[in-house]
Structures are given as structure tokens and as C-alpha cells.
VOGU-952532 format. One record per residue: z, x, y of N, C-alpha, C in turn; residue number from 1. Coordinates in pm, whole numbers, always signed. Layout:
residues N
n.pz,n.px,n.py,ca.pz,ca.px,ca.py,c.pz,c.px,c.py,lolum
Z,X,Y,Z,X,Y,Z,X,Y,NUM
...
//
This chain:
residues 161
n.pz,n.px,n.py,ca.pz,ca.px,ca.py,c.pz,c.px,c.py,lolum
-1934,+937,+1386,-1874,+793,+1299,-1892,+737,+1469,1
-1861,+618,+1469,-1843,+528,+1618,-1671,+528,+1594,2
-1642,+476,+1737,-1511,+454,+1746,-1494,+315,+1694,3
-1541,+263,+1686,-1502,+119,+1567,-1487,+124,+1428,4
-1596,+195,+1364,-1518,+262,+1239,-1447,+368,+1237,5
-1401,+448,+1346,-1272,+520,+1270,-1162,+433,+1316,6
-1175,+358,+1420,-1007,+250,+1407,-1011,+178,+1319,7
-1106,+126,+1214,-1132,+135,+1053,-1135,+182,+985,8
-1127,+302,+954,-1071,+379,+841,-982,+507,+903,9
-948,+496,+1011,-845,+591,+1039,-706,+547,+962,10
-644,+426,+968,-511,+388,+875,-511,+379,+779,11
-622,+388,+671,-619,+395,+565,-668,+568,+520,12
-683,+626,+585,-690,+749,+563,-578,+862,+587,13
-503,+787,+674,-344,+791,+711,-238,+778,+634,14
-273,+712,+557,-229,+640,+433,-257,+659,+309,15
-372,+763,+281,-412,+833,+160,-317,+968,+179,16
-343,+974,+335,-265,+1154,+358,-124,+1135,+266,17
-67,+973,+358,+102,+981,+324,+43,+1022,+149,18
+39,+940,+104,+75,+923,-51,+24,+1099,-98,19
-79,+1157,-77,-77,+1287,-113,+15,+1394,-65,20
+58,+1328,-10,+153,+1403,+73,+299,+1401,-8,21
+300,+1274,-49,+432,+1234,-154,+419,+1277,-294,22
+303,+1311,-297,+213,+1352,-432,+267,+1472,-507,23
+304,+1558,-427,+301,+1695,-453,+459,+1714,-476,24
+510,+1848,-461,+682,+1854,-509,+768,+1782,-398,25
+694,+1775,-278,+792,+1733,-169,+857,+1552,-205,26
+767,+1460,-322,+818,+1345,-360,+856,+1384,-522,27
+943,+1490,-574,+923,+1473,-734,+1059,+1432,-697,28
+1081,+1391,-834,+1230,+1337,-855,+1326,+1396,-819,29
+1331,+1503,-832,+1406,+1584,-805,+1475,+1654,-634,30
+1377,+1608,-560,+1380,+1630,-431,+1421,+1537,-374,31
+1425,+1376,-431,+1415,+1266,-388,+1519,+1178,-467,32
+1584,+1255,-496,+1674,+1148,-637,+1808,+1107,-559,33
+1888,+1215,-458,+1967,+1244,-373,+1931,+1169,-265,34
+1889,+1153,-158,+1827,+1075,-94,+1802,+914,-139,35
+1771,+893,-225,+1700,+778,-276,+1862,+673,-349,36
+1939,+796,-419,+2053,+747,-448,+2162,+700,-292,37
+2224,+763,-235,+2217,+740,-85,+2194,+614,-25,38
+2074,+626,+2,+1999,+439,+19,+2046,+319,-80,39
+2063,+395,-206,+2053,+216,-264,+2245,+241,-298,40
+2329,+294,-277,+2490,+340,-272,+2528,+223,-135,41
+2411,+280,-23,+2442,+187,+102,+2381,+40,+85,42
+2276,-10,+36,+2232,-148,+18,+2356,-221,-81,43
+2383,-87,-188,+2454,-161,-284,+2589,-66,-319,44
+2698,-85,-288,+2755,+0,-335,+2839,+42,-452,45
+2791,-69,-492,+2900,-68,-652,+2777,-32,-765,46
+2712,+60,-691,+2587,+100,-798,+2592,+258,-848,47
+2715,+297,-783,+2789,+443,-822,+2888,+428,-926,48
+2921,+298,-937,+3001,+290,-1074,+2962,+190,-1221,49
+2775,+249,-1202,+2727,+172,-1279,+2713,+316,-1399,50
+2660,+297,-1500,+2676,+390,-1573,+2551,+440,-1522,51
+2531,+576,-1601,+2393,+684,-1593,+2321,+635,-1603,52
+2319,+520,-1740,+2145,+499,-1805,+2118,+408,-1689,53
+2211,+293,-1671,+2149,+133,-1576,+2132,+241,-1430,54
+2221,+306,-1411,+2129,+372,-1263,+2019,+459,-1308,55
+1985,+489,-1381,+1882,+551,-1408,+1778,+464,-1383,56
+1789,+373,-1432,+1691,+217,-1472,+1628,+193,-1344,57
+1766,+165,-1265,+1748,+91,-1146,+1648,+187,-997,58
+1699,+352,-1083,+1630,+423,-969,+1497,+420,-1037,59
+1416,+428,-1161,+1289,+399,-1199,+1241,+311,-1145,60
+1290,+168,-1150,+1224,+51,-1097,+1201,+73,-942,61
+1310,+111,-843,+1287,+184,-730,+1171,+217,-715,62
+1105,+301,-697,+1006,+422,-742,+923,+338,-775,63
+860,+254,-886,+792,+176,-900,+721,+71,-761,64
+841,+37,-712,+855,-55,-628,+747,+24,-496,65
+791,+141,-495,+715,+243,-363,+614,+276,-425,66
+571,+243,-527,+376,+288,-523,+373,+113,-540,67
+400,+84,-612,+363,-78,-582,+332,-122,-347,68
+442,-67,-294,+451,-71,-200,+326,+14,-82,69
+344,+120,-141,+244,+255,-60,+106,+208,-98,70
+49,+174,-192,-81,+106,-216,-102,-22,-168,71
+16,-81,-174,-46,-213,-69,-101,-218,+60,72
-50,-142,+111,-97,-78,+270,-193,-8,+261,73
-226,+80,+191,-361,+134,+147,-438,+54,+95,74
-457,-42,-8,-530,-133,-51,-535,-214,+72,75
-481,-283,+156,-514,-402,+289,-573,-308,+406,76
-553,-171,+397,-630,-128,+519,-752,-45,+466,77
-791,-41,+333,-865,-43,+263,-985,-156,+303,78
-958,-251,+232,-1002,-380,+257,-1049,-424,+366,79
-965,-420,+464,-963,-431,+620,-1104,-348,+690,80
-1107,-179,+665,-1192,-158,+668,-1330,-160,+597,81
-1346,-208,+462,-1419,-248,+435,-1517,-363,+473,82
-1373,-427,+505,-1506,-602,+552,-1536,-579,+679,83
-1519,-426,+784,-1586,-402,+896,-1680,-314,+864,84
-1692,-273,+754,-1768,-255,+760,-1973,-276,+674,85
-1875,-337,+596,-1982,-393,+518,-1924,-568,+503,86
-1981,-632,+588,-1929,-799,+617,-1864,-903,+525,87
-2024,-849,+416,-1940,-968,+271,-1856,-970,+219,88
-1810,-1082,+177,-1635,-1041,+112,-1591,-1010,-36,89
-1723,-1005,-73,-1740,-993,-204,-1780,-836,-234,90
-1868,-772,-179,-1893,-684,-195,-1731,-581,-112,91
-1722,-623,+6,-1605,-561,+94,-1486,-535,-64,92
-1449,-627,-81,-1335,-683,-211,-1364,-583,-289,93
-1487,-629,-354,-1476,-429,-496,-1516,-330,-472,94
-1540,-286,-281,-1582,-154,-252,-1399,-107,-277,95
-1362,-206,-197,-1185,-157,-160,-1112,-107,-276,96
-1171,-235,-400,-1068,-189,-485,-1146,-96,-635,97
-1241,-50,-599,-1277,+72,-641,-1226,+187,-553,98
-1190,+193,-409,-1106,+293,-351,-1017,+311,-417,99
-932,+205,-442,-822,+238,-461,-768,+225,-602,100
-857,+232,-732,-815,+246,-848,-886,+406,-816,101
-1010,+452,-766,-1030,+568,-778,-926,+702,-720,102
-890,+627,-566,-777,+730,-485,-602,+739,-594,103
-606,+642,-674,-499,+598,-747,-511,+703,-852,104
-579,+691,-968,-643,+803,-1032,-647,+911,-1004,105
-705,+928,-852,-728,+1118,-865,-586,+1168,-800,106
-553,+1062,-745,-348,+1079,-756,-279,+1149,-843,107
-264,+1063,-968,-191,+1070,-1113,-301,+1242,-1148,108
-418,+1201,-1134,-488,+1397,-1186,-410,+1511,-1084,109
-401,+1481,-932,-344,+1563,-906,-220,+1584,-926,110
-139,+1523,-984,+12,+1524,-987,-2,+1619,-1111,111
-55,+1641,-1157,-94,+1697,-1320,-108,+1827,-1266,112
-88,+1885,-1218,-122,+1993,-1182,+17,+2045,-1066,113
+115,+1998,-1050,+187,+1980,-991,+307,+1945,-1089,114
+423,+2087,-1060,+498,+2148,-1209,+612,+2059,-1221,115
+639,+1957,-1041,+780,+1937,-1078,+726,+1779,-1061,116
+609,+1727,-1136,+514,+1553,-1099,+493,+1567,-1282,117
+505,+1435,-1286,+391,+1393,-1412,+296,+1330,-1381,118
+209,+1292,-1473,+113,+1162,-1435,+112,+1110,-1494,119
+57,+941,-1505,+84,+844,-1572,-5,+764,-1554,120
-93,+734,-1667,-147,+587,-1589,-111,+499,-1571,121
+4,+454,-1607,+78,+325,-1605,+91,+384,-1448,122
+170,+452,-1399,+139,+426,-1192,-14,+389,-1166,123
-132,+429,-1218,-237,+331,-1203,-255,+232,-1156,124
-170,+129,-1270,-149,+32,-1258,-73,-33,-1165,125
+71,+50,-1180,+144,+5,-1031,+116,+45,-897,126
-33,+115,-878,-80,+167,-755,-143,+95,-727,127
-302,+3,-845,-361,-53,-810,-302,-202,-816,128
-178,-286,-872,-147,-390,-832,-90,-388,-684,129
-44,-275,-633,-24,-302,-537,-153,-270,-461,130
-245,-263,-444,-376,-269,-378,-433,-390,-414,131
-447,-445,-508,-493,-567,-500,-374,-693,-416,132
-253,-658,-445,-183,-747,-393,-141,-720,-216,133
-193,-619,-140,-224,-569,+16,-338,-664,+11,134
-497,-615,-29,-599,-638,-52,-548,-805,-30,135
-496,-916,-91,-504,-1022,-115,-439,-1057,+42,136
-300,-1023,+66,-290,-1052,+204,-334,-1073,+296,137
-438,-940,+257,-526,-917,+395,-595,-1008,+401,138
-623,-1024,+318,-769,-1144,+258,-691,-1241,+318,139
-579,-1323,+311,-551,-1459,+342,-454,-1448,+487,140
-416,-1337,+509,-394,-1352,+672,-484,-1280,+787,141
-648,-1277,+708,-767,-1292,+790,-760,-1379,+803,142
-820,-1475,+696,-871,-1630,+663,-799,-1679,+730,143
-659,-1720,+724,-532,-1767,+864,-545,-1756,+997,144
-599,-1632,+996,-628,-1590,+1162,-728,-1670,+1202,145
-847,-1672,+1113,-964,-1758,+1173,-963,-1871,+1184,146
-903,-1959,+1143,-886,-2087,+1156,-797,-2156,+1292,147
-846,-2059,+1394,-834,-2156,+1496,-865,-2245,+1509,148
-782,-2383,+1565,-910,-2481,+1644,-968,-2512,+1735,149
-1076,-2506,+1685,-1207,-2482,+1784,-1188,-2548,+1936,150
-1110,-2713,+1907,-1109,-2840,+2038,-1003,-2824,+2108,151
-932,-2738,+2079,-810,-2692,+2154,-860,-2638,+2320,152
-837,-2681,+2388,-861,-2600,+2535,-747,-2559,+2580,153
-756,-2501,+2669,-649,-2407,+2764,-624,-2460,+2928,154
-758,-2546,+3006,-687,-2615,+3055,-791,-2704,+3038,155
-719,-2813,+3102,-805,-2942,+3132,-947,-2905,+3166,156
-1038,-2950,+3124,-1184,-3038,+3227,-1106,-3061,+3369,157
-1217,-3046,+3452,-1164,-3124,+3581,-1165,-3257,+3582,158
-1244,-3349,+3571,-1260,-3509,+3526,-1100,-3557,+3453,159
-1056,-3441,+3401,-995,-3498,+3307,-851,-3517,+3378,160
-781,-3452,+3450,-662,-3399,+3513,-675,-3547,+3634,161
//
């Protein structure tokens, strides 16, 4: 693997490894509830006074936002690597989307073997949403970054002074 390809594919591999680790017992609700609740009460001190049902609903949505967030990064990095490997934008997007969806599905399949985790097709949807948002954000960023004014010069021509 060339150094360029390694620099392109290392970030999505690192994110995929983080996702894999969080899909084990390490990321189970039993192991993260206390930390997540302390974080939520720091950000929103009044949450401790809410009913357990409402607090549970808020925690549920925070966990789903975590799915979207981590797959946002995976999607953006995979799309970046795909564009660097396969320059045509449509093909790169399609390949990146396929990789994100397959990884999300395999992640949920992996969780089905972890006693403290559950697998859900709904989570594949949240993961895919995050990946698509990440790919879109990277695509927009790359497009805007590529629009540098070509007529702008850093130094004036010698006869313009």
C-alpha cells in the first residue's frame, strides 16, 4: 500500500476500530449509563429531577445521536478515501455509501453476539444517516475548498508596482 493510500484509509480504519470497540460490552448501556448521566447532569443540571421515563428518553436520543456522530466521521473519512482512490465523484460516493452501510450492518450483527448489547435495524438507519451526512459535509467542504480564485496573485507583477 502506498503512503498516499495509507494516509487516505488510516482515518476511516481508526474510526471503524473505535466503533468496533464500542460495540462490545465496553459500550453497553450498563457500562455507559453512569458516565452518560453524569455528563447530561453537567450540561443540564435539572435533568436529575425529571421522571425516570423522561430521563430515559433523553438518554435514548443521546445514544442515537452518538450513532449519527460516529458514523458521520466514518462516512466523511471513507468518502475522502474513496475520492482519493477512485476520483469520479459518483462512483466514490456510491462506494463510500456501500462501505458505510455494510459496516453498520456488520456492526449490528457483531452486537447480536454480545450478551449486554442488542442489535437493531433501526440503528443501521441512524448509522447510515450519519454516514450520508458526513459524506455530504465532506463533499461540500471539498467543493468549497476547491473554489479558490485563480486570478488572485499573492505578489504583484513587476510592471504593476
